[in-house]
N, C-alpha and C positions, 0 to 999 in steps of 0.2 A: 497684683502676684506678688508683689514685693512682701507681701504678709505672710505669706503660704508657706513658708519654712517654717515659721513660729508654729502656724496652727497645726501641722501634719501631728505632731507628738501626742499634741493635748485631743486629736479627734481619736486618733489610734488607740487611748490609753482608757479614752471613755466609748469606743466602740460607735462614735458620731461619724455621718454621712455629710459630706460636703460638697456643692455642686459650684463649680467657677463659672463667672460670667467677664471673661477680662478683654477688654478692647483698647486699642491704640486711638486715641481721640476721640473716645466715646466716652461721654457722661449718663449716668442714671437720672436724666432729666429730659423735658420738653421744652424746646429740641434737644434730641441727644447729643449733637456736634456734627463735623462734619463727614467724621469716619463711619457714623454708624445709622443711615437711616432707617436702614432695614432690621438691623440691628435690635434698636431701645423697642418699636411695638410687638418683635418675639418675646423679649425680655418679658414685655409687661404683661403678655398672654400667659407667658410661662408661670410668673408668679401671681396672677390672678385664678389660674385653672389649680395650682398646687400651691396653697401655702404651705409657708417653711416657719419653722421653730424662731429661726432668726435672719435675718437679711444682712451683713454687713456692707457698709457703702463706704465707698474713698474713691479719691482721684486728685490728681492735679491740681491745683488752686488755681485756674484760668481765670476768675474772677465773675463768673455766671451770677445770674440774679436767683436770689434765695426760691423764688417763687416758681421759677423751671422746674427745680428740683420736688417741689411741695408737689407740683401738679403731677408728677411721677410717682411719688409715693404713697400720695393718699389712695388712691384703688389698692395697691399693695397690703396696705394696712388694713383698710376695710373689707379685705379679701383673709382677713386671721393672723397675716406674719408681724411679724415684730422687728422693727430698722435699729440696728446702731451704726452710726455714724462712725467714723474711725477717721479725727483729723489729720490730714495731711502733713505729710513730717517738712519739718525744716528743710528747704535748700541750703545749698553749700556755694562756693565763690571759687572760682578759677583760681586765686589764689593759694586757697585753703587745701585743692586738689592738688596744686602743685609742690605744695608745702610737703604733703604724706608721701607722692611720689620721689623727692628731690632726697637720696639718700649723700649724704655729705658726712665724714666721722662720724660723731657721734650721735643717736636718737635724738631728735628735735621734734617728735611728730606731737608731744603734749601741747608744743607752742601752736599746733594747725588747727585754724577754726574760723569759724563766719560770723560777725558779728551780730547778735540777735535781731536788732532792727531790720538788717539786710535778710538774715537767713530766713523771717515771717514780717515780711515785706507790706501784705494786706489782710484784712481778717477772711478767716475761709467762709464762705459762702454756704457751707455744709453744717456749719453750727446754724447761722440764722435760720437755715431750713428745717432743721433738726426742732426749732422752737415753734414752728408752724405747724408740725405734723404731731399730733398730740402720741403720746407713748414712745417717741424717738427717743433714744438713747445715744449719747455723745463719748466717744471713749479718745482722752487727749494724752495723747503720749508723747506733749511737747516736753514735759520736765524729765523723761528719758536721755531726750535729745541736747537739751541746753539749759543753761546755770543762767542766773538773772541777767548777764550782760554778752553771753556767747555761746555758740554752736559749735563745740569741738567737732574736729574729724576723728579723733581717735578717742574713743572711750572705753575703759578698762581693758586696754590692749589689744582692741578688737577696730580696724577701720570703720565708720559710719557710711560713708558715700561710696557707692561704685563707680559712679558718673556724673556727668554735668551736660542734662541734653536739654538745650534751649529753655534753660532754666531751671526744667525738672530733674529735682536729685532724688536717684534711685537708692533705696537703700541697700547696702549689701547683704546677704543672706546671712551672713555670721553673724552681723549683730543686730539683724531682726530674730533671730533665734535666742540671742542671748536674753532680749524682752523678754 
């Protein structure tokens, strides 16, 4: 859902259509997660019946095993769709969120951020899964979020993160649009 604001202008300009499948606590994997026992089989059926030019896959890195994604993606690729994985965005910290929201005297938001090692704590299993499914592309936007050592909370005078929810940091629509 967070990437949609960046996609709308491109979709409109090219007269492309977009079908979205967005879920809370769901993963396009088998098993698909606690919140979507019914939704994943329906998604698989939809994608097998109607191949898409491109299926974009992304989700919060919760450490699932790559083979769980592979199991779900292989039938989609076999039906004629291509898959592009968008690597999970870096997470932010409570201190970085507090830094941005603190208004005291001069603007110090350029100092707000999270260490890269904390923001990207573990490998994204989507990357490993993409290597298991032939023809799957990986789109890694990390260089647009992070420098060599930290992931700033404000980039180009735009606030990057809108929240910190159980370690899952959602990107602001404004920042996503700048990408």
